C-alpha positions as CSV (number, residue, x, y, z in Angstrom):
1,X,296.7,233.0,68.2
2,X,294.4,229.4,68.9
3,X,291.9,231.3,68.0
4,X,292.8,232.0,64.9
5,X,293.8,228.4,63.9
6,X,289.7,227.5,64.9
7,X,288.7,230.7,62.2
8,X,290.8,229.3,59.1
9,X,289.4,225.4,60.2
10,X,286.1,227.0,60.1
11,X,287.1,229.0,57.1
12,X,288.4,225.4,55.1
13,X,285.3,223.8,56.1
14,X,284.0,225.8,53.0
15,X,286.4,225.2,51.0
16,X,283.9,224.1,48.0
17,X,281.2,226.4,48.4
18,X,283.7,229.2,47.9
19,X,284.8,227.9,44.7
20,X,281.4,226.9,43.4
21,X,280.6,230.1,43.8
22,X,284.2,231.6,42.5
23,X,283.3,229.4,39.2
24,X,279.5,230.8,39.0
25,X,281.0,234.1,39.0
26,X,283.7,233.3,37.2
27,X,281.1,231.9,34.6
28,X,278.9,234.7,35.5
29,X,282.3,237.7,34.1
30,X,282.9,235.8,31.0
31,X,279.4,235.2,29.0
32,X,278.9,238.8,29.9
33,X,276.2,238.3,32.1
34,X,278.0,240.2,35.0
35,X,280.6,243.6,35.2
36,X,282.9,244.6,37.1
37,X,281.9,247.4,39.4
38,X,282.6,247.9,42.8
39,X,280.6,244.6,44.5
40,X,281.2,241.8,42.0
41,X,285.1,243.0,41.5
42,X,284.8,242.7,45.8
43,X,282.7,239.5,45.6
44,X,285.9,238.2,43.5
45,X,288.5,239.6,45.5
46,X,286.4,238.7,48.5
47,X,286.2,234.3,47.2
48,X,289.8,234.5,46.0
49,X,290.8,235.4,49.8
50,X,288.6,233.2,51.7
51,X,290.3,230.7,49.0
52,X,293.7,230.7,50.6
53,X,292.6,231.1,54.8
54,X,291.3,227.9,53.7
55,X,294.8,226.4,52.2
56,X,296.6,228.9,54.9
57,X,293.9,227.1,57.8
58,X,294.4,223.2,56.8
59,X,298.4,223.2,56.1
60,X,298.9,224.6,59.9
61,X,295.5,221.8,61.0
62,X,296.9,218.9,59.0
63,X,300.3,219.9,58.2
64,X,302.4,221.9,60.6
65,X,300.7,221.3,63.5
66,X,302.8,220.6,66.5
67,X,300.9,218.9,69.6
68,X,302.0,216.8,70.4
69,X,301.1,213.7,69.3
70,X,300.0,211.1,71.8
71,X,300.9,207.3,71.4
72,X,297.2,205.6,71.8
73,X,296.1,201.5,70.7
74,X,293.0,202.4,69.7
75,X,290.0,199.0,70.9
76,X,287.4,200.6,68.7
77,X,286.2,202.1,65.8
78,X,283.0,203.1,63.9
79,X,283.1,205.6,60.2
80,X,280.5,208.1,61.0
81,X,281.8,210.5,57.9
82,X,278.7,210.0,56.0
83,X,277.1,210.9,59.2
84,X,278.3,214.8,58.6
85,X,279.4,215.2,55.3
86,X,275.9,215.2,53.5
87,X,274.2,216.9,55.5
88,X,276.5,219.9,55.4
89,X,277.6,219.2,51.5
90,X,274.4,220.9,51.2
91,X,274.8,224.0,52.4
92,X,277.6,224.1,49.8
93,X,274.5,223.1,46.3
94,X,272.5,225.5,48.6
95,X,274.6,228.4,48.4
96,X,277.1,228.3,45.6
97,X,273.6,228.0,42.9
98,X,271.4,230.2,43.3
99,X,272.5,233.3,45.3
100,X,272.8,236.1,43.5
101,X,275.4,237.3,44.2
102,X,275.9,240.4,41.9
103,X,273.0,242.1,45.1
104,X,273.7,244.2,47.3
105,X,271.3,242.5,49.7
106,X,272.2,238.6,48.6
107,X,275.7,239.1,49.3
108,X,274.7,240.8,53.4
109,X,273.4,237.5,53.3
110,X,275.4,235.4,52.0
111,X,278.4,237.2,54.6
112,X,275.7,237.0,57.9
113,X,275.0,233.4,56.9
114,X,278.8,232.4,56.6
115,X,279.5,234.6,60.4
116,X,276.5,233.2,62.3
117,X,277.5,229.0,61.1
118,X,281.0,230.4,61.8
119,X,279.9,231.7,65.4
120,X,278.1,228.4,66.4
121,X,280.4,226.2,64.2
122,X,283.3,226.8,66.8
123,X,281.2,227.7,69.9
124,X,280.6,223.8,70.0
125,X,284.0,222.5,68.3
126,X,282.0,221.5,65.3
127,X,285.3,221.0,64.1
128,X,284.6,217.5,62.6
129,X,282.3,218.6,59.9
130,X,284.6,219.5,56.7
131,X,283.7,218.7,54.4
132,X,287.2,219.5,51.9
133,X,288.8,216.9,53.8
134,X,286.7,213.5,53.0
135,X,286.8,215.5,49.1
136,X,290.9,215.1,49.9
137,X,290.2,211.0,51.6
138,X,290.0,212.3,54.5
139,X,287.7,209.2,56.9
140,X,286.3,210.6,60.1
141,X,286.2,208.2,63.0
142,X,284.7,208.3,66.6
143,X,286.5,206.1,68.5
144,X,287.2,204.7,72.2
145,X,290.7,204.9,72.5
146,X,294.3,203.8,75.7
147,X,297.1,206.8,75.9
148,X,300.2,204.3,76.0
149,X,301.0,204.0,80.2
150,X,297.6,204.3,81.4
151,X,294.1,202.3,81.2
152,X,291.2,205.1,81.0
153,X,289.5,203.9,78.3
154,X,288.4,207.8,76.3
155,X,287.0,208.8,73.1
156,X,287.4,211.1,70.8
157,X,287.5,212.2,67.1
158,X,289.1,211.8,64.8
159,X,289.9,212.2,61.4
160,X,292.2,209.4,58.7
161,X,293.0,209.3,55.6
162,X,291.5,205.9,54.0
163,X,290.5,203.3,56.7
164,X,291.6,203.0,60.0
165,X,292.7,199.5,60.6
166,X,293.1,198.5,64.3
167,X,293.8,195.2,65.0
168,X,296.9,194.7,66.3
169,X,298.0,198.6,65.2
170,X,299.3,202.3,67.9
171,X,299.0,205.3,66.3
172,X,300.3,208.9,66.7
173,X,297.0,211.3,67.4
174,X,297.5,214.7,67.3
175,X,295.1,215.6,69.6
176,X,293.6,219.0,68.9
177,X,291.0,218.1,71.1
178,X,287.8,215.7,71.6
179,X,286.4,216.8,68.3
180,X,289.0,216.8,66.1
181,X,293.1,214.5,65.6
182,X,294.6,213.4,63.6
183,X,296.4,210.0,62.6
184,X,299.8,210.9,62.2
185,X,300.1,208.3,59.8
186,X,304.2,207.9,59.0
187,X,303.5,207.1,62.9
188,X,301.6,204.4,63.0
189,X,303.2,200.7,63.7
190,X,302.0,196.6,64.4
191,X,302.5,196.0,67.7
């Protein structure tokens, strides 16, 4: 179950790219530059399936996450959204614009690259690299925190929608792992 949840989270990271490729495919079909053949139908179905999987993965990890929220005091924060967003977003442009998915070879290369990136993404817990969350207004922070009832300083990477205030506040954080956590905005409290 954990692997499936992580796989869907990886798939959701490319949601803007799937949308761009789908848009390109639909425009080409509407302009009669492409015809409905087996490969184009397979492309269309694959992109729709990836988009649906992306939505399910994000909802499962963000809204319906049953991980325990821990009360933490954030000692320091560093917004590192820009360090990962633009580099990853350039992959979307690389894939979406010049790739001719009406060719079987290009479709196979497209899938092979997604699989290779996915293996690296999941094996190295790179869940924090998710540009779609940034497009939804989440910022990505590298934080130092202390859990309630402990004096041990820990580090984590977290997503927070908006600007994270740390002065005189405690937060409830769903710590999936040190590379991917969400602050429960509804449960933050002033000290």
